[in-house]
N, C-alpha and C positions, 0 to 999 in steps of 0.2 A: 136804416143802417148808419144814421149819423152818430149813434152812440159809440161806434167804433173809432171815431175821430175825436172823441172827447179827451181832454187832457188827463183826467183821472183814469179813464180806461186805458190810455196809452201807457201810463205809469204802471198800472196793474199788469198789463200784458208784458211789459219789460221785466217786471219782478218775476212773473210766472215763467217767462222764457229763461231767465237767469237760473231759477231753481231747477228747471228741467235740464238745462245744459250741465249744471253741476252734478245732478243725479246720474245723467247719462255717462259723463266722464268718469265718475266714481265707479259705476257699475262696470264700465269697460275695463278699468284698472283691476277690479276684483276678478272679473271674468278671465282676462288675459294673463294676469300676473298674480295668482293667489299666493305664491311664495313670498312676493314682495310685501304683501299685506301682513303675512304672518311674521315677517322680519320686523316690521314696525310695531306689531302688537306684542311681540315677545319681550 
């Protein structure tokens, strides 16, 4: 399990976590406010 504490692995986990957070927040915006998205795309 020492690979979990490697510097490279930590950086990869941070990047993946950031991408997941952005995707979740975008999908929440699309799900809860579809009219808002259409306003920006129009």
